[in-house]
Structure formats: C-alpha cells, structure tokens
N, C-alpha and C positions, 0 to 999 in steps of 0.2 A: 713255322708259323703257328701261333697258338690259336686256340678257339676264339679268344677275344679279338685278336687281330683280324681273323676272317669274318667275324660278325661285323667289325667295324668297316671293313672293306666292302662287304655286302650292303651295309647301311648307306655308305657313300654312293655305291652304285645305284641303289634305289633312289636316293635323293636326285642323282643326276637325271635318271630316266623320268622321274616324276616332273622335273623341271622341264625336260624336252616334251613330255606329254602335255604339260600346261601350255607351252608355246604352240604346239600342234593344234590344240583344241581352239585357242584364240584365232589362229589362222583359219581354221575351218568355220568358225562363227563369222568371221569377216566375209569369207567366200559365200557362205549361205545367205547373209543379209544382202550381199551385192547381187546374188542371183535372183533374189525375190523383189528387190527394190525397182520399181517401174521407173523411177527418175533415172536410174542407171541405163536402162534400156533406151529411154528417150534421149539421154545424153549421147549415146553412142551411134543412134541412128534417127537423128531429128527429121530428115527429109521423108523417111518412111512413115513416121508418126504423123507428120503434117499432111502427107497425102492421104493417110488413112482418115484423118479427121476431116479433111475436105470431102472425101467420098462419103463418109458417114453423114455429114451435114447436107450433102446434095441429096442423098437417099431420103433422109428424114424430112428435108424441106420440100422434096418433090412429091411426097405421098399426098393423096387426097383421101379424106375420110368422109 
C-alpha cells in the first residue's frame, strides 16, 4: 500500500468519524433541549403539576396580608 493510498484510507476514516460525531452531537442537543423543556416535564407528569398548581393557589389565596 502506497503512502497516497494510506492517506486516502485515513481521509475516508476521518470523514466517517466526523459524520458519526455530527449525529451524536445532534442527539445530544435534542436530549439537552428535552431535559430543560418544562412542557416536556408537564406532559409526562400532568397530575403532579396540577396538584402543585392547586397547592400553590391555595397557599397564595389563603394568605392574609
């Protein structure tokens, strides 16, 4: 195998790994957005959020100033 062939093989390998890295970064971005998105939390646990809203409303409504 000549030096030019080795360089070409390495270049292809780098391009493949770059594509894999790009996909992994996109998946990480999606996961990060999902973990900080409050709508996602509410969507998965609506009863907990409803109960929390009711308790907060009762607490704020019951206070006397």
